[in-house]
ROGU-566042 format. One record per residue (C-alpha): residue number from 1; residue in three letters; x, z, y. Coordinates in steps of 0.05 Angstrom, whole numbers, plus 5000, padded with zeros to 4 digits. Each point is the difference from the previous one (the first is absolute). Example, Ala and Ser with C-alpha at 12.3 -4.5 7.8 and 13.67 -1.06 7.14 Angstrom:
BEGIN
{1,"ALA",{5246,5156,4910}}
{2,"SER",{5027,4987,5069}}
% end
This chain:
BEGIN
{1,"UNK",{6776,7743,3194}}
{2,"UNK",{4962,5036,5054}}
{3,"UNK",{4926,4984,5008}}
{4,"UNK",{4960,5011,5064}}
{5,"UNK",{4925,4989,4992}}
{6,"UNK",{4960,4988,5064}}
{7,"UNK",{4925,5012,4994}}
{8,"UNK",{4947,4998,5054}}
{9,"UNK",{4935,5037,5015}}
{10,"UNK",{4939,5000,5046}}
{11,"UNK",{5002,4925,5017}}
{12,"UNK",{5035,4938,4978}}
{13,"UNK",{5045,4962,5048}}
{14,"UNK",{5029,5066,5025}}
{15,"UNK",{5071,4974,5003}}
{16,"UNK",{5028,5016,4931}}
{17,"UNK",{5039,4935,4998}}
{18,"UNK",{5037,5013,5065}}
{19,"UNK",{5013,5072,4979}}
{20,"UNK",{5026,4978,4932}}
{21,"UNK",{5045,4948,5033}}
{22,"UNK",{5025,5051,5050}}
{23,"UNK",{5017,5051,4946}}
{24,"UNK",{5039,4946,4964}}
{25,"UNK",{5035,4982,5065}}
{26,"UNK",{5026,5070,5015}}
{27,"UNK",{5024,5008,4928}}
{28,"UNK",{5035,4932,5003}}
{29,"UNK",{5032,5022,5065}}
{30,"UNK",{5035,5054,4958}}
{31,"UNK",{5032,4947,4957}}
{32,"UNK",{4950,5002,4942}}
{33,"UNK",{4975,4938,4965}}
{34,"UNK",{4924,5001,5007}}
{35,"UNK",{4946,4959,4967}}
{36,"UNK",{4924,5001,5010}}
{37,"UNK",{4938,4988,4958}}
{38,"UNK",{4929,4989,5027}}
{39,"UNK",{4942,5018,4954}}
{40,"UNK",{4933,4967,5015}}
{41,"UNK",{4942,5027,4958}}
{42,"UNK",{4959,4936,5005}}
{43,"UNK",{4988,4959,4937}}
{44,"UNK",{5028,4935,5029}}
{45,"UNK",{5065,4979,4966}}
{46,"UNK",{5031,4988,5068}}
{47,"UNK",{4981,4990,5073}}
{48,"UNK",{5004,4924,4997}}
{49,"UNK",{4925,4985,5001}}
{50,"UNK",{4981,5050,5054}}
{51,"UNK",{4970,4979,5066}}
{52,"UNK",{5044,5025,5057}}
{53,"UNK",{4939,5038,5025}}
{54,"UNK",{4996,5037,4933}}
{55,"UNK",{5069,5029,4995}}
{56,"UNK",{5043,4972,5057}}
{57,"UNK",{5052,4947,4989}}
{58,"UNK",{5027,4979,4932}}
{59,"UNK",{5074,5014,5001}}
{60,"UNK",{5044,4953,4958}}
{61,"UNK",{5064,5022,4966}}
{62,"UNK",{5062,4961,4979}}
{63,"UNK",{4975,4994,4928}}
{64,"UNK",{4932,4973,5024}}
{65,"UNK",{4963,5065,4992}}
{66,"UNK",{4938,5004,5044}}
{67,"UNK",{4996,5073,5018}}
{68,"UNK",{4972,5052,5047}}
{69,"UNK",{5023,4998,5073}}
{70,"UNK",{5032,5069,4993}}
{71,"UNK",{5056,4969,4959}}
{72,"UNK",{5016,4961,5063}}
{73,"UNK",{5009,5066,5037}}
{74,"UNK",{5047,5024,4945}}
{75,"UNK",{5042,4937,5004}}
{76,"UNK",{5004,5002,5076}}
{77,"UNK",{5015,5074,5007}}
{78,"UNK",{5049,5005,4942}}
{79,"UNK",{5028,4929,5003}}
{80,"UNK",{4991,4990,4925}}
{81,"UNK",{4973,4945,4954}}
{82,"UNK",{4943,5022,4955}}
{83,"UNK",{4968,4966,4940}}
{84,"UNK",{4928,4989,4979}}
{85,"UNK",{5005,5060,4952}}
{86,"UNK",{5011,5046,5060}}
{87,"UNK",{4925,4991,5012}}
{88,"UNK",{4961,5033,4945}}
{89,"UNK",{4924,4990,4994}}
{90,"UNK",{4947,5025,4952}}
{91,"UNK",{4992,4928,4978}}
{92,"UNK",{5073,4994,4980}}
{93,"UNK",{4999,5065,4961}}
{94,"UNK",{4936,4984,4962}}
{95,"UNK",{5024,4930,4987}}
{96,"UNK",{5065,5026,4969}}
{97,"UNK",{4964,5052,4957}}
{98,"UNK",{4947,4950,4976}}
{99,"UNK",{5054,4950,4982}}
{100,"UNK",{5035,5053,4958}}
{101,"UNK",{4934,5018,4967}}
{102,"UNK",{4985,4928,4982}}
{103,"UNK",{5071,4993,4973}}
{104,"UNK",{4988,5060,4955}}
{105,"UNK",{5048,5049,5032}}
{106,"UNK",{4948,5055,4997}}
{107,"UNK",{4975,4982,4931}}
{108,"UNK",{4958,5057,4971}}
{109,"UNK",{4994,5035,5068}}
{110,"UNK",{4943,5005,5049}}
{111,"UNK",{5027,4973,5066}}
{112,"UNK",{4981,5047,5056}}
{113,"UNK",{5015,5014,5073}}
{114,"UNK",{5039,5062,4978}}
{115,"UNK",{5051,4991,4971}}
{116,"UNK",{5007,4924,4998}}
{117,"UNK",{4984,4980,5072}}
{118,"UNK",{5036,5060,5030}}
{119,"UNK",{5060,4988,4956}}
{120,"UNK",{5002,4927,5020}}
{121,"UNK",{5000,5021,5074}}
{122,"UNK",{5058,5048,4990}}
{123,"UNK",{5041,4950,4960}}
{124,"UNK",{4989,4946,5052}}
{125,"UNK",{5023,5047,5057}}
{126,"UNK",{5062,5025,4962}}
{127,"UNK",{5021,4929,4981}}
{128,"UNK",{4989,4969,5069}}
{129,"UNK",{5034,5057,5036}}
{130,"UNK",{5066,4980,4969}}
{131,"UNK",{4997,4927,5024}}
{132,"UNK",{5051,4987,5055}}
{133,"UNK",{4970,4978,5067}}
{134,"UNK",{5065,4996,5040}}
{135,"UNK",{5049,4943,5004}}
{136,"UNK",{5055,5042,4968}}
{137,"UNK",{4960,5005,4935}}
{138,"UNK",{5006,5077,4997}}
{139,"UNK",{4945,5037,4963}}
{140,"UNK",{4956,5040,5048}}
{141,"UNK",{5006,5075,5004}}
{142,"UNK",{4933,5015,5033}}
{143,"UNK",{4933,4967,4987}}
{144,"UNK",{4944,5008,5052}}
{145,"UNK",{4932,4989,4969}}
{146,"UNK",{4938,4989,5042}}
{147,"UNK",{4933,5010,4967}}
{148,"UNK",{4948,4959,5038}}
{149,"UNK",{4930,5024,5016}}
{150,"UNK",{4981,5073,5008}}
{151,"UNK",{5001,5059,4953}}
{152,"UNK",{4933,5006,4965}}
{153,"UNK",{4987,4925,4993}}
{154,"UNK",{4974,4984,4930}}
{155,"UNK",{5048,4941,4992}}
{156,"UNK",{5062,5041,5016}}
{157,"UNK",{4986,5056,4949}}
{158,"UNK",{5043,4971,4944}}
{159,"UNK",{5059,4995,5047}}
{160,"UNK",{4991,5072,5024}}
{161,"UNK",{4998,5023,4928}}
{162,"UNK",{5061,4958,4983}}
{163,"UNK",{5040,5034,5055}}
{164,"UNK",{4974,5068,4981}}
{165,"UNK",{5034,4989,4933}}
{166,"UNK",{5059,4964,5031}}
{167,"UNK",{5022,5059,5042}}
{168,"UNK",{5014,5039,4937}}
{169,"UNK",{5032,4942,4964}}
{170,"UNK",{5053,4989,5053}}
{171,"UNK",{5007,5074,5019}}
{172,"UNK",{4983,5035,5066}}
{173,"UNK",{5068,4988,5033}}
{174,"UNK",{4990,4925,4993}}
{175,"UNK",{4928,4994,5025}}
{176,"UNK",{4971,5013,5068}}
{177,"UNK",{4929,4988,5025}}
{178,"UNK",{4984,4983,5073}}
{179,"UNK",{4927,5004,5019}}
{180,"UNK",{4978,4963,5063}}
{181,"UNK",{4937,5027,5032}}
{182,"UNK",{4961,4992,5064}}
{183,"UNK",{4993,5054,5053}}
{184,"UNK",{4943,4974,5044}}
{185,"UNK",{4992,5022,5072}}
{186,"UNK",{4928,4991,5024}}
{187,"UNK",{4996,4980,5073}}
{188,"UNK",{4943,5049,5011}}
{189,"UNK",{5043,5062,4989}}
{190,"UNK",{5072,4972,4998}}
{191,"UNK",{5015,5048,4943}}
{192,"UNK",{5041,4977,4940}}
{193,"UNK",{4960,5010,4937}}
{194,"UNK",{5034,5022,4934}}
{195,"UNK",{4940,5000,4953}}
{196,"UNK",{5008,4928,4976}}
{197,"UNK",{5072,5014,4982}}
{198,"UNK",{4981,5065,4964}}
{199,"UNK",{4947,4964,4959}}
{200,"UNK",{5046,4942,4983}}
{201,"UNK",{5057,5045,4977}}
{202,"UNK",{4950,5042,4959}}
{203,"UNK",{4975,4938,4965}}
{204,"UNK",{5071,4976,4986}}
{205,"UNK",{5018,5069,4971}}
{206,"UNK",{4938,4998,4957}}
{207,"UNK",{5026,4936,4969}}
{208,"UNK",{5067,5032,4983}}
{209,"UNK",{5046,4979,5057}}
{210,"UNK",{5026,5050,5051}}
{211,"UNK",{5028,4969,5063}}
{212,"UNK",{5070,5019,5022}}
{213,"UNK",{4991,4971,5069}}
{214,"UNK",{4935,4991,5039}}
{215,"UNK",{5007,4946,5053}}
{216,"UNK",{4946,5007,5052}}
{217,"UNK",{4978,4936,5036}}
{218,"UNK",{4975,5019,5069}}
{219,"UNK",{4991,4971,5069}}
{220,"UNK",{5042,5052,5035}}
{221,"UNK",{5056,5047,4975}}
{222,"UNK",{4976,5054,4953}}
{223,"UNK",{4989,5067,5033}}
{224,"UNK",{5039,5059,4971}}
{225,"UNK",{4937,5038,4983}}
{226,"UNK",{4971,4940,4964}}
{227,"UNK",{5064,4990,4960}}
{228,"UNK",{4999,5074,4980}}
{229,"UNK",{4927,4995,4979}}
{230,"UNK",{5014,4940,4956}}
{231,"UNK",{5060,5036,4971}}
{232,"UNK",{4958,5061,4983}}
{233,"UNK",{4940,4965,4969}}
{234,"UNK",{5040,4945,4964}}
{235,"UNK",{5052,5046,4969}}
{236,"UNK",{5063,4970,5031}}
{237,"UNK",{5053,5025,5049}}
{238,"UNK",{4989,4982,5074}}
{239,"UNK",{5063,4958,4996}}
{240,"UNK",{4966,4959,4946}}
{241,"UNK",{4944,4980,5047}}
{242,"UNK",{5025,4938,5036}}
{243,"UNK",{4970,4972,5063}}
{244,"UNK",{4993,4924,5003}}
{245,"UNK",{4965,4988,5066}}
{246,"UNK",{4988,4934,5034}}
{247,"UNK",{5064,4971,5030}}
{248,"UNK",{5016,4940,5043}}
{249,"UNK",{5032,4960,4944}}
{250,"UNK",{5002,5004,4924}}
{251,"UNK",{5076,4999,5007}}
{252,"UNK",{4994,5072,5025}}
{253,"UNK",{4968,5026,4936}}
{254,"UNK",{5066,5008,4961}}
{255,"UNK",{5029,5037,5059}}
{256,"UNK",{4938,5044,5005}}
{257,"UNK",{5008,5020,4927}}
{258,"UNK",{5075,5009,5005}}
{259,"UNK",{4992,5046,5060}}
{260,"UNK",{4956,5047,4958}}
{261,"UNK",{5055,5011,4949}}
{262,"UNK",{4977,4954,4944}}
{263,"UNK",{5071,4981,4979}}
{264,"UNK",{5019,5073,4992}}
{265,"UNK",{4936,5013,4961}}
{266,"UNK",{5011,4943,4952}}
{267,"UNK",{5073,5020,4989}}
{268,"UNK",{4976,5069,4981}}
{269,"UNK",{4936,4982,4962}}
{270,"UNK",{5027,4941,4961}}
{271,"UNK",{5070,5029,4991}}
{272,"UNK",{5034,4942,5037}}
{273,"UNK",{5075,5006,5014}}
{274,"UNK",{5014,5042,5061}}
{275,"UNK",{5047,4948,5030}}
{276,"UNK",{4939,4955,5010}}
{277,"UNK",{4982,5043,5060}}
{278,"UNK",{5050,4959,5040}}
{279,"UNK",{4959,4946,5034}}
{280,"UNK",{5021,4928,5003}}
{281,"UNK",{4993,4955,5060}}
{282,"UNK",{4934,4974,4973}}
{283,"UNK",{4954,5050,5035}}
{284,"UNK",{5038,4990,5065}}
{285,"UNK",{4981,4927,4995}}
{286,"UNK",{4927,5019,4991}}
{287,"UNK",{5003,5047,5059}}
{288,"UNK",{5031,4949,5047}}
{289,"UNK",{4952,4947,4976}}
{290,"UNK",{4941,5047,5015}}
{291,"UNK",{5027,5016,5069}}
{292,"UNK",{5009,4927,5016}}
{293,"UNK",{4930,4984,4977}}
{294,"UNK",{4971,5053,5046}}
{295,"UNK",{5036,4978,5063}}
{296,"UNK",{4995,4924,4998}}
{297,"UNK",{4977,4971,5066}}
{298,"UNK",{4999,4925,4995}}
{299,"UNK",{4942,4972,4961}}
{300,"UNK",{4989,4938,4956}}
{301,"UNK",{4932,4980,4974}}
{302,"UNK",{4984,4962,4936}}
{303,"UNK",{4932,4971,4982}}
{304,"UNK",{4987,5014,4927}}
{305,"UNK",{4948,4948,4980}}
{306,"UNK",{4970,5019,4932}}
{307,"UNK",{4938,5012,4959}}
{308,"UNK",{5007,5075,4987}}
{309,"UNK",{5016,5026,5069}}
{310,"UNK",{4947,5055,4998}}
{311,"UNK",{5044,5040,4952}}
{312,"UNK",{5073,5005,5021}}
{313,"UNK",{5023,5019,4930}}
{314,"UNK",{4982,4929,4979}}
{315,"UNK",{5063,4978,5037}}
{316,"UNK",{5042,5063,4990}}
{317,"UNK",{5066,4965,4984}}
{318,"UNK",{4989,4946,5053}}
{319,"UNK",{4990,5054,5053}}
{320,"UNK",{5061,5038,4977}}
{321,"UNK",{5042,4937,5001}}
{322,"UNK",{4978,4987,5072}}
{323,"UNK",{5016,5072,5019}}
{324,"UNK",{5069,4997,4969}}
{325,"UNK",{5015,4936,5038}}
{326,"UNK",{4973,5025,5067}}
{327,"UNK",{5042,5063,4993}}
{328,"UNK",{5061,4958,4986}}
{329,"UNK",{4993,4965,5068}}
{330,"UNK",{4982,5064,5036}}
{331,"UNK",{4928,4980,5016}}
{332,"UNK",{4934,5037,4990}}
{333,"UNK",{4954,4960,4955}}
{334,"UNK",{4929,4984,5018}}
{335,"UNK",{4960,4967,4945}}
{336,"UNK",{4937,4962,5021}}
{337,"UNK",{4956,4997,4938}}
{338,"UNK",{4957,4938,4999}}
{339,"UNK",{4948,4984,4947}}
{340,"UNK",{5013,4926,4988}}
{341,"UNK",{4925,4986,4991}}
{342,"UNK",{4990,5022,5073}}
{343,"UNK",{5041,4940,5023}}
{344,"UNK",{4953,4950,4968}}
{345,"UNK",{4946,4958,5034}}
{346,"UNK",{4945,5034,4959}}
{347,"UNK",{5017,5066,5033}}
{348,"UNK",{4995,4968,5069}}
{349,"UNK",{4927,4982,4984}}
{350,"UNK",{4981,5066,4968}}
{351,"UNK",{5043,5051,5037}}
{352,"UNK",{5032,4968,5061}}
{353,"UNK",{5028,5066,5027}}
{354,"UNK",{5038,5013,4935}}
{355,"UNK",{5025,4928,5001}}
{356,"UNK",{5028,5004,5070}}
{357,"UNK",{5030,5069,4989}}
{358,"UNK",{5037,4973,4938}}
{359,"UNK",{5027,4940,5038}}
{360,"UNK",{5021,5045,5059}}
{361,"UNK",{5040,5043,4952}}
{362,"UNK",{5033,4939,4970}}
{363,"UNK",{5018,4968,5066}}
{364,"UNK",{5029,5063,5029}}
{365,"UNK",{5046,5014,4941}}
{366,"UNK",{5075,4987,5001}}
{367,"UNK",{5000,4974,4928}}
{368,"UNK",{4953,4982,4944}}
{369,"UNK",{5002,5022,4927}}
{370,"UNK",{4954,4972,4946}}
{371,"UNK",{5010,5041,4936}}
{372,"UNK",{4980,4985,4928}}
{373,"UNK",{4930,5003,4972}}
{374,"UNK",{4951,4969,4951}}
{375,"UNK",{4933,4966,5007}}
{376,"UNK",{4970,4950,5049}}
{377,"UNK",{4970,5049,5050}}
{378,"UNK",{5036,4999,5067}}
{379,"UNK",{5049,4945,4981}}
{380,"UNK",{4975,4952,5055}}
{381,"UNK",{5012,5056,5051}}
{382,"UNK",{5071,5008,4974}}
{383,"UNK",{5011,4925,5008}}
{384,"UNK",{4974,5004,5071}}
{385,"UNK",{5050,5056,5016}}
{386,"UNK",{5057,4960,4968}}
{387,"UNK",{4981,4938,5040}}
{388,"UNK",{5001,5040,5064}}
{389,"UNK",{5068,5031,4984}}
{390,"UNK",{5030,4932,4984}}
{391,"UNK",{4974,4965,5062}}
{392,"UNK",{5014,5057,5048}}
{393,"UNK",{5071,5010,4971}}
{394,"UNK",{4983,5072,4983}}
{395,"UNK",{5045,5034,4948}}
{396,"UNK",{4965,4995,4933}}
{397,"UNK",{5011,5026,4930}}
{398,"UNK",{4956,4980,4941}}
{399,"UNK",{5006,5038,4935}}
{400,"UNK",{4975,4972,4933}}
{401,"UNK",{4930,4975,5018}}
{402,"UNK",{5023,4999,5073}}
{403,"UNK",{5053,4949,4983}}
{404,"UNK",{4951,4958,4958}}
{405,"UNK",{4950,4998,5057}}
{406,"UNK",{5055,4981,5049}}
{407,"UNK",{5013,4939,4957}}
{408,"UNK",{4925,4984,4998}}
{409,"UNK",{4995,5006,5076}}
{410,"UNK",{5059,4954,5011}}
{411,"UNK",{4971,4949,4951}}
{412,"UNK",{4933,5000,5037}}
{413,"UNK",{5025,4998,5071}}
{414,"UNK",{5067,4962,4997}}
{415,"UNK",{4992,4956,4938}}
{416,"UNK",{4927,4987,5013}}
{417,"UNK",{4975,5022,4932}}
{418,"UNK",{4935,5031,5024}}
{419,"UNK",{4979,5027,4932}}
{420,"UNK",{5069,5027,4981}}
{421,"UNK",{4991,5066,4964}}
{422,"UNK",{5019,5044,4942}}
{423,"UNK",{4967,4987,4933}}
{424,"UNK",{4985,5075,5001}}
{425,"UNK",{4949,4987,5055}}
{426,"UNK",{4982,4926,4990}}
{427,"UNK",{5014,4974,4929}}
{428,"UNK",{4975,4930,5019}}
{429,"UNK",{5044,4990,5062}}
{430,"UNK",{5029,4930,5006}}
{431,"UNK",{5063,5031,5029}}
{432,"UNK",{5016,5061,4957}}
{433,"UNK",{5061,5025,5037}}
{434,"UNK",{4998,5066,4962}}
{435,"UNK",{4988,4999,4925}}
{436,"UNK",{4995,5051,4944}}
{437,"UNK",{5054,5015,4949}}
{438,"UNK",{4967,4991,4932}}
{439,"UNK",{5054,5036,4961}}
{440,"UNK",{4986,5063,5041}}
{441,"UNK",{4924,4997,4994}}
{442,"UNK",{4978,5002,4927}}
{443,"UNK",{4929,5021,5016}}
{444,"UNK",{5008,5076,5008}}
{445,"UNK",{5006,5035,5067}}
{446,"UNK",{5048,5058,4987}}
{447,"UNK",{5075,4986,5000}}
{448,"UNK",{4993,4924,4997}}
{449,"UNK",{5033,4982,5066}}
{450,"UNK",{5072,4982,5016}}
{451,"UNK",{5024,5071,5008}}
{452,"UNK",{5063,5039,5015}}
{453,"UNK",{5070,4984,5023}}
{454,"UNK",{5017,4925,5003}}
{455,"UNK",{5058,4963,5030}}
{456,"UNK",{4993,4955,5061}}
{457,"UNK",{5055,4949,5015}}
{458,"UNK",{5012,4980,5072}}
{459,"UNK",{5007,4925,5006}}
{460,"UNK",{5020,4997,5073}}
{461,"UNK",{5060,5029,5036}}
{462,"UNK",{4961,4999,5065}}
{463,"UNK",{4943,5043,4976}}
{464,"UNK",{4983,5057,5047}}
{465,"UNK",{4978,5043,4942}}
{466,"UNK",{5064,4986,4962}}
{467,"UNK",{5039,5027,5060}}
{468,"UNK",{4956,5061,5003}}
{469,"UNK",{5015,5013,4927}}
{470,"UNK",{5074,5003,5016}}
{471,"UNK",{5013,4925,4988}}
{472,"UNK",{4984,5010,4927}}
{473,"UNK",{4996,4942,4951}}
{474,"UNK",{4942,5033,4966}}
{475,"UNK",{4956,5062,5003}}
{476,"UNK",{4961,5039,4947}}
{477,"UNK",{4931,5020,5024}}
{478,"UNK",{4934,5022,4967}}
{479,"UNK",{4943,4952,4989}}
{480,"UNK",{4925,5006,4987}}
{481,"UNK",{4961,4935,5000}}
{482,"UNK",{4962,4950,4957}}
{483,"UNK",{5005,4941,5048}}
{484,"UNK",{5058,4960,5029}}
{485,"UNK",{5013,4944,5049}}
{486,"UNK",{4992,4932,4966}}
{487,"UNK",{5072,4976,4991}}
{488,"UNK",{4979,4927,4995}}
{489,"UNK",{4979,5001,5073}}
{490,"UNK",{5065,5031,5025}}
{491,"UNK",{5028,4938,5033}}
{492,"UNK",{4937,4989,5043}}
{493,"UNK",{5012,5067,5034}}
{494,"UNK",{5075,4995,5008}}
{495,"UNK",{4994,4932,5034}}
{496,"UNK",{4958,5033,5054}}
{497,"UNK",{5043,5062,5011}}
{498,"UNK",{4974,5053,4951}}
{499,"UNK",{5061,5013,4957}}
{500,"UNK",{5001,5034,4932}}
{501,"UNK",{5066,5036,5007}}
{502,"UNK",{4993,5045,4939}}
{503,"UNK",{4981,4982,4928}}
{504,"UNK",{5002,5032,4932}}
{505,"UNK",{5059,4990,4953}}
{506,"UNK",{4970,4939,4968}}
{507,"UNK",{4985,4969,5068}}
{508,"UNK",{4926,4993,4981}}
{509,"UNK",{4967,5054,5041}}
{510,"UNK",{5000,5004,5075}}
{511,"UNK",{5020,5070,5022}}
{512,"UNK",{5017,4998,5074}}
{513,"UNK",{4975,4956,5057}}
{514,"UNK",{5027,4993,5071}}
{515,"UNK",{4974,4957,5057}}
{516,"UNK",{5046,4958,5044}}
{517,"UNK",{4995,5009,5075}}
{518,"UNK",{4971,5070,4995}}
{519,"UNK",{5035,5065,5015}}
{520,"UNK",{4976,5035,4937}}
{521,"UNK",{4948,4969,4955}}
{522,"UNK",{5015,5024,4929}}
{523,"UNK",{4960,5004,4936}}
{524,"UNK",{5023,5032,4935}}
{525,"UNK",{4966,4996,4932}}
{526,"UNK",{5029,5068,4979}}
{527,"UNK",{4983,5069,5027}}
{528,"UNK",{5061,5025,5038}}
{529,"UNK",{4964,5063,5023}}
{530,"UNK",{5007,5031,4931}}
{531,"UNK",{5075,5007,5007}}
{532,"UNK",{5003,5022,5073}}
{533,"UNK",{5033,5067,5013}}
{534,"UNK",{5001,5045,5062}}
{535,"UNK",{5074,4986,5014}}
{536,"UNK",{5001,4931,4968}}
{537,"UNK",{4941,4961,5027}}
{538,"UNK",{4975,4937,4965}}
{539,"UNK",{5034,4938,5032}}
{540,"UNK",{4936,4957,5008}}
{541,"UNK",{4964,5058,5035}}
{542,"UNK",{5062,5017,5039}}
{543,"UNK",{5004,4928,5024}}
{544,"UNK",{4927,5002,5022}}
{545,"UNK",{5011,5063,5041}}
{546,"UNK",{5064,4972,5031}}
{547,"UNK",{4963,4937,5019}}
{548,"UNK",{4940,5038,5027}}
{549,"UNK",{5046,5043,5043}}
{550,"UNK",{5037,4939,5025}}
{551,"UNK",{5066,5021,4967}}
{552,"UNK",{5006,4950,4943}}
{553,"UNK",{5041,4945,5037}}
{554,"UNK",{5053,5050,5024}}
{555,"UNK",{5001,5034,4932}}
{556,"UNK",{5015,4934,4964}}
{557,"UNK",{5049,4979,5055}}
{558,"UNK",{5040,5064,4989}}
{559,"UNK",{5006,4987,4925}}
{560,"UNK",{4940,5042,4980}}
{561,"UNK",{5020,5062,5038}}
{562,"UNK",{4961,5042,5049}}
{563,"UNK",{5031,5024,5065}}
{564,"UNK",{5010,5076,5004}}
{565,"UNK",{4942,5011,5048}}
{566,"UNK",{4952,4967,4951}}
{567,"UNK",{5018,5042,4941}}
{568,"UNK",{4992,5069,4970}}
{569,"UNK",{5034,5044,5053}}
{570,"UNK",{4978,5061,5037}}
{571,"UNK",{4998,5009,5075}}
{572,"UNK",{5070,5029,5001}}
{573,"UNK",{5025,4934,4973}}
{574,"UNK",{5025,5028,4934}}
{575,"UNK",{4982,4957,4940}}
{576,"UNK",{4964,5026,4939}}
{577,"UNK",{5031,5003,4931}}
{578,"UNK",{4962,4937,4982}}
{579,"UNK",{5035,4962,5055}}
{580,"UNK",{5019,4948,4951}}
{581,"UNK",{4938,4976,5038}}
{582,"UNK",{5035,5011,5067}}
{583,"UNK",{5042,4942,4975}}
{584,"UNK",{4939,4976,4965}}
{585,"UNK",{5022,4948,4950}}
{586,"UNK",{4956,4999,4938}}
{587,"UNK",{5034,4997,4932}}
{588,"UNK",{4972,4951,4950}}
{589,"UNK",{4938,5028,4968}}
{590,"UNK",{5018,4960,4938}}
{591,"UNK",{5059,5045,4982}}
{592,"UNK",{4965,5044,4949}}
% end
């Protein structure tokens, strides 16, 4: 097993996750099996109870693990399926050590950070690195480990010490440290400054880790003199100083690293087989995808109506799913972020300008997306947006809470149940069209929802979503919710044209809604964005983008295929390697 540790300095949020994903991508392009582990030094057991403003979105895995959003990057870049144990936190480590202590495993010993906590970290990493993350079940050969936070943080000290010991345990030829640092460029002088990187590397060395590669995040390409200066003061070869400047698309980062000889370096440094130097078609796909992304001309706009729109990481997977789908139909994506509270009447009274600007964004969009969320704030604004999309025949997709509110809106406006609501927001409603699931809510907050991969059975052959999923009988998608549509009221909705076309295996839970006499009005209880991939976009999001671009009717008429001019092809007319999308017919997502 080869281990690559990615650490960061100067500031957090510097891009370690994208760099770790990109390193894994170029190694996987060589035919290696790659896995990834994200270490978060916070004491929380998992990310499940975080506010999206605190740490970005909560990413959900197949096994129901609520983890850091960087694991979403790993899955999308590497096309792998991770587990909850691929996200390691201080809380998990201390919990496991304390459990052992209470059980008597350390009887007679004083339990300390060194060696007990550090040993537990190393054991966890070595055990999890061997778990297969590919469909073929093969044990990984390389494990990329990202240590969250910055070097010098108090909470990350036990992990730094653990890896200081770890590098000797697994031997030098099996361990490599990449340090990601910031090279600021003040606008006053325009000069690239190396001092923050020097200080960061000095601090890392003082803790016992010596970086093999220094990846410099900068706004513009690193100047030769600056690279040589970092090389001299940080005790590495100039070829070991890697420039990671701002690029037009994150899809270009693997190419940027590959162009600087990282594959050759890893082959030499980690003693990888020489024949791995032969590249697969994988990086060619990334290159063509990046080129297409840069030269798209036609535009499609989606109004994202949510509660956490001030921080785009709150909807990281949703945004990626929209980008994947827009790229699939050869359109440039414009996302119009709308705070749902700004659409409400209260805002009109207090801040009329903000109110009218929000409605102008909504009315000018080609499609409407209402994603998941928790809490009552902004829900009435979401219902207003859903009502507008339904009445104006605008393409609409509701995810999780978005689907539940679509049912509430229909009950109020079409069925005439004026107080229809979710018991999450109004426990005393006379028409509780959305109710809680008691077996998934035992009183604690963390990990008590309906989580992870669940099966949805399509009940209708005429379902638009079923056709988008490749005419599948069922699909397996990831869930994260405590509330569900009240199944006892199902017949009231279907009599008036709101059909529940997808249910769980027992036929008790409503999973998918579609509206008759509407081009694309779809709601899903699951979160399809978590399984979207750059060259395999999520079908519900793909349908939304098709409908917003006016291409859905012809797509369905042609048996769920795009015409050549609508697909991934360059200006010369040659199709890309992923032109399974040039004859775009989605395989069933359910075939695991």
